[in-house]
C-alpha positions in Angstrom: -44.3 14.6 72.5 -42.7 15.3 75.9 -39.0 15.8 76.0 -38.7 15.0 79.6 -36.0 12.5 80.5 -34.7 10.9 83.7 -31.8 8.8 84.6 -33.5 5.4 84.7 -31.1 3.0 86.2 -28.4 0.7 85.1 -27.9 -2.3 82.9 -26.0 -4.1 85.6 -27.5 -7.5 86.3 -26.1 -10.1 88.7 -27.0 -13.8 88.4 -29.0 -14.7 91.5 -30.2 -18.0 92.7 -33.0 -19.0 95.0 -35.5 -21.8 95.9 -37.5 -23.7 93.3 -38.7 -27.2 92.6 -39.2 -27.3 88.9 -36.6 -29.2 86.8 -35.9 -30.6 83.4 -36.1 -29.6 79.7 -39.8 -28.5 79.9 -39.0 -26.2 82.8 -36.2 -24.6 80.9 -38.3 -24.2 77.7 -41.1 -22.6 79.6 -38.9 -20.3 81.5 -37.3 -18.9 78.3 -40.7 -17.1 77.9 -40.6 -15.5 81.3 -39.7 -12.1 79.9 -43.4 -11.7 80.0 -43.4 -12.0 83.8 -42.2 -8.4 84.0 -45.2 -7.6 81.9 -47.3 -8.1 84.9 -45.3 -5.4 86.6 -46.5 -2.4 84.6 -47.9 -1.2 87.9 -49.7 1.9 88.9 -47.0 4.5 88.7 -44.8 2.7 86.1 -44.2 3.9 82.7 -41.3 4.5 80.3 -38.2 6.6 80.6 -37.6 9.9 78.9 -38.8 9.8 75.4 -36.4 10.4 72.5 -36.5 9.6 68.8 -35.0 6.3 67.8 -32.9 6.2 64.7 -33.3 3.5 62.0 -35.8 2.3 59.5 -39.4 2.6 60.5 -38.8 5.0 63.4 -39.8 8.6 63.8 -37.4 11.2 65.3 -39.4 12.8 68.1 -37.6 16.1 67.7 -38.8 16.3 64.1 -42.4 15.6 65.1 -44.9 14.4 62.5 -47.7 11.8 62.6 -48.8 8.8 60.6 -50.6 9.4 57.3 -54.3 8.9 57.4 -54.8 10.2 60.9 -58.3 11.5 61.4 -58.8 12.6 65.0 -55.5 14.2 66.1 -55.2 14.3 69.8 -58.9 14.4 70.7 -60.5 12.3 73.3 -60.4 8.5 72.8 -60.7 5.4 75.0 -57.5 3.6 75.9 -57.9 -0.1 76.7 -54.9 -1.1 78.7 -53.9 -4.8 78.9 -51.5 -6.2 81.6 -49.0 -8.9 81.3 -48.4 -12.1 83.1 -48.6 -12.5 86.9 -50.4 -9.1 86.9 -53.8 -7.4 86.9 -55.5 -4.4 85.4 -55.0 -2.5 88.6 -51.3 -2.5 87.9 -51.9 0.0 85.0 -54.0 2.3 87.1 -51.3 5.0 87.2 -51.1 5.3 83.5 -54.9 5.2 83.2 -55.1 8.0 85.7 -52.7 10.2 83.8 -54.5 9.5 80.5 -57.8 10.6 82.2 -56.1 13.8 83.4 -55.3 14.5 79.7 -59.0 14.3 78.8 -59.3 10.7 77.7 -61.2 7.6 78.9 -59.1 4.7 80.1 -60.1 1.1 80.8 -57.8 -1.4 82.6 -58.5 -5.0 81.8 -58.4 -7.9 84.3 -57.7 -11.0 82.3 -59.6 -14.2 83.5 -58.6 -15.3 87.0 -56.5 -12.1 87.5 -57.1 -9.0 89.5 -60.5 -9.1 91.1 -60.9 -12.7 90.0 -57.4 -13.7 91.1 -56.6 -17.2 92.3 -54.6 -17.2 95.5 -53.2 -20.6 96.4 -54.1 -21.5 100.0 -50.5 -22.6 100.6 -49.2 -19.3 99.3 -51.3 -17.5 102.0 -49.7 -19.8 104.6 -46.2 -19.7 102.9 -46.1 -23.5 103.0 -43.7 -24.0 100.1 -43.9 -27.8 100.2 -47.7 -27.6 99.7 -47.4 -24.7 97.2 -45.3 -26.9 94.9 -48.2 -29.2 94.3 -51.4 -27.2 94.9 -53.5 -27.3 91.7 -54.2 -24.1 89.8 -57.4 -23.3 87.8 -55.2 -21.1 85.6 -53.8 -24.3 84.0 -57.0 -24.5 82.0 -56.7 -21.0 80.5 -55.6 -20.3 76.9 -54.6 -17.3 74.8 -58.2 -17.5 73.4 -59.6 -16.8 76.8 -57.4 -13.7 77.2 -58.1 -12.4 73.7 -61.9 -12.8 74.2 -61.7 -10.8 77.4 -59.9 -8.0 75.7 -62.1 -8.0 72.7 -65.1 -7.6 74.9 -63.7 -4.4 76.4 -62.8 -3.1 72.9 -66.3 -3.7 71.6 -67.8 -1.8 74.6 -65.3 1.0 74.2 -65.9 1.4 70.5 -69.5 2.4 71.1 -68.2 5.6 72.6 -65.6 6.7 70.0 -62.1 6.0 68.9 -60.2 3.2 70.6 -56.5 2.8 71.3 -55.5 -0.7 72.5 -52.3 -0.9 74.5 -50.6 -4.1 75.7 -47.6 -4.4 78.0 -45.3 -7.4 77.7 -47.5 -10.5 77.5 -50.4 -8.2 76.8 -49.0 -7.7 73.3 -50.2 -11.1 72.3 -53.8 -10.1 73.1 -53.3 -6.9 71.2 -52.2 -8.9 68.1 -55.1 -11.4 68.4 -57.8 -8.7 68.9 -56.5 -6.4 66.1 -56.5 -9.4 63.8 -60.2 -10.2 64.8 -61.7 -6.7 64.9 -59.4 -4.3 63.1 -62.3 -1.9 62.2 -62.9 -1.3 65.9 -59.4 0.0 66.6 -57.9 3.3 65.7 -54.4 2.4 66.9 -52.6 -0.4 68.7 -49.6 0.1 71.0 -47.0 -2.4 72.3 -45.3 -1.2 75.4 -42.2 -3.4 75.9 -44.5 -6.1 74.5 -44.4 -9.2 72.5 -45.4 -8.8 68.9 -45.0 -12.3 67.4 -44.3 -12.7 63.7 -44.4 -15.4 61.1 -40.8 -16.3 62.0 -41.5 -16.2 65.7 -45.2 -17.1 66.0 -45.5 -17.4 69.8 -44.0 -16.2 73.0 -41.9 -19.3 73.3 -40.6 -18.8 69.8 -39.7 -15.2 70.5 -37.8 -16.1 73.7 -36.0 -18.9 71.9 -34.5 -16.5 69.4 -30.9 -15.4 69.5 -32.1 -11.8 70.3 -33.5 -13.1 73.6 -30.3 -14.9 74.7 -29.5 -12.4 77.5 -33.0 -12.2 78.9 -33.1 -12.8 82.7 -34.6 -16.1 83.8 -36.0 -16.9 87.3 -35.4 -20.6 86.8 -34.4 -21.4 90.4 -37.2 -19.2 91.8 -40.1 -21.2 90.2 -42.2 -23.3 92.7 -43.2 -26.7 91.6 -43.1 -28.3 88.1 -44.7 -26.1 85.4 -45.4 -29.2 83.3 -47.4 -30.9 86.1 -49.0 -27.7 87.4 -49.8 -26.2 84.1 -48.6 -22.8 85.4 -45.4 -20.9 86.2 -45.7 -20.3 89.9 -43.6 -17.7 91.8 -43.4 -16.9 95.5 -43.5 -13.1 95.5 -43.7 -13.1 99.3 -40.4 -14.8 99.7 -38.0 -13.6 102.4 -34.9 -14.8 100.5 -32.6 -11.9 99.9 -31.2 -13.6 96.8 -34.7 -14.2 95.3 -35.7 -10.6 96.1 -32.6 -9.3 94.4 -33.4 -11.2 91.3 -37.0 -10.1 91.2 -36.0 -6.5 91.5 -33.4 -6.8 88.8 -36.0 -8.4 86.5 -38.8 -5.9 86.8 -37.6 -2.5 88.3 -33.9 -2.4 89.1 -33.9 1.4 89.4 -36.9 1.6 91.8 -36.6 2.4 95.5 -37.0 -0.6 97.7 -40.3 0.6 99.2 -41.8 0.9 95.7 -40.5 -2.5 94.8 -42.2 -4.0 97.8 -45.5 -2.4 96.8 -45.1 -4.0 93.4 -44.5 -7.4 94.9 -47.7 -7.0 97.0 -49.8 -6.8 93.8 -48.1 -9.6 91.9 -50.0 -12.9 91.4 -48.4 -16.3 91.9 -49.6 -18.2 88.8 -49.7 -17.7 85.0 -50.8 -20.4 82.6 -48.1 -22.2 80.6 -50.2 -23.1 77.6 -50.6 -19.5 76.4 -46.8 -19.2 76.0 -46.7 -21.6 73.1 -49.9 -20.5 71.3 -49.8 -18.5 68.0 -50.4 -14.8 68.1 -49.5 -13.5 64.7 -51.3 -10.7 63.0 -52.2 -10.9 59.3 -51.4 -8.2 56.9 -55.0 -7.5 55.7 -56.4 -7.3 59.2 -54.0 -6.5 62.0 -51.7 -4.9 59.4 -54.3 -2.3 58.6 -54.3 -0.8 62.1 -51.8 2.0 62.7 -49.3 0.9 65.4 -46.9 2.3 67.9 -44.1 0.5 69.8 -42.9 2.0 73.1 -39.3 0.6 73.2 -37.5 0.1 76.5 -33.7 0.4 76.0 -32.5 -1.2 79.2 -35.0 -4.1 79.3 -33.6 -7.4 80.6 -36.9 -9.2 80.3 -37.8 -8.3 76.7 -34.3 -7.3 75.5 -34.0 -4.4 73.1 -32.6 -6.6 70.4 -35.7 -8.8 70.5 -37.9 -5.7 70.5 -36.0 -4.4 67.4 -36.4 -7.7 65.6 -40.2 -7.9 66.3 -40.6 -4.3 65.0 -38.5 -5.1 61.9 -40.5 -8.2 61.1 -43.8 -6.5 61.5 -42.7 -3.7 59.2 -41.5 -6.2 56.7 -45.0 -7.7 56.6 -46.7 -4.3 56.1 -44.1 -1.9 54.7 -47.0 0.6 53.9 -47.9 0.7 57.6 -44.8 0.7 59.8 -44.4 1.0 63.5 -44.1 4.5 65.0 -41.4 3.8 67.6 -41.1 5.9 70.7 -37.8 5.2 72.3 -37.3 5.1 76.1 -33.6 4.6 76.0 -32.9 4.4 79.7 -35.9 2.4 80.7 -35.9 -1.1 82.1 -38.9 -3.4 81.5 -41.2 -1.4 83.8 -39.8 2.0 83.1 -39.4 4.8 85.7 -42.0 5.4 88.5 -43.5 8.4 86.8 -46.6 7.2 84.9 -47.0 10.5 83.1 -44.1 9.7 80.7 -45.9 6.8 79.1 -49.2 8.7 79.3 -47.6 11.5 77.4 -46.4 9.1 74.7 -49.8 7.5 74.4 -51.6 10.9 74.4 -49.5 12.0 71.5 -50.3 9.1 69.1 -52.4 10.1 66.2 -55.5 8.1 65.2 -56.3 6.7 61.8 -57.6 3.7 60.0 -56.3 2.2 56.8 
C-alpha cells in the first residue's frame, strides 16, 4: 500500500444559495439523498487522498500490512469494473482505470442506462432556457435501481470469463455493487465501496441513509435544483450556470480543493438529470450472498456529501451482519468526496487489495 499523502483541502463549507424551482416536502426528502450527486464526480483524475490506516474495529492498519484470510490470487492481474455515481458517466472514472491498466490490470468503466454515451441532454439545457428546463420531460424518470444493477451485472458476467473480478462503486455506485454482489457473488473476488453508499437493514436505501443522524451535516443543493423532482421524476441541476453562488456550492460539494480549471472540466462532464425513484429503492446485501464476498471501503475523511460519520455507520452495520467477513478499510483522511486530482492514489489502494472468495 502506498504511503503517499497530500494536503487535500479543507473542511470549511459555506452555505450558498442559488436558483431553483422545486419546493415542498418531497423536494426536501429527495434532496437529502443528494450526497450521491458527488458520486457522479469521480472524474478522470480523481481519487482518494493519502492512504493511512484507520483505527477502530474492522479496520486494518496500513503500516502493519496484512491481507484478508482466504486470498487466492495476491496482486495478480484482474479485471476492475468501475461504477460511477449519479449525474455522471463511466468516462468520469477513466483516470483511475488508466492507472490500474498501468499496474497490469484490466479495467472497465460502466455507463449506466441513459448516461455517458447514452446521455440524455435536455434541449432547454443546451439553450440555457431555465424556464423551459424546469418542465422539459426526462426519460430518466422511468429508470429504476434494477436497470442500473442489470447493466453492471452484465459487465461483471463478461469480465468474469477472463479471470478474477473486482467490482468498485463510487457514491451512488455502491448501491449497484450491493445489488450485483447479492445476485452473483460467485463471479466476484472482491467488492469495493469508494465513498459509496452501502445500505443496511436499518438503512435499506439511499433515502434512509441520508435521513440518518449521521448524515445531518451533508451538503444539500436544494436551491440549485431546476423544476419539481416529484413532477419530473428526476433531480435536475444546471451545471452550466453562470451564478457565482451556485458554482461556489457545486465546488464545495464535489471538489473543494481542486483548482478552478479542473473544477470547470468536471462541470463539463456532469449530466443534468438523475432518476428520483432509485433513491428510495432497497439495496441491502444478504449475509449468505453479498456477505460472502471480501470487501473494502475507501473512506474519505473530509467528505461533505457522504459524511465520514455515515460512512462509519455503514461500515459498522455491514460488519455486524457478517462479523466473519469484515470491511478492509483504507482511510483517506484528508479527502473530500472526490479526493485529490491524482488518480494513482486510489489506483494504488485498489491494486493492493487481495482476492479471495468465501
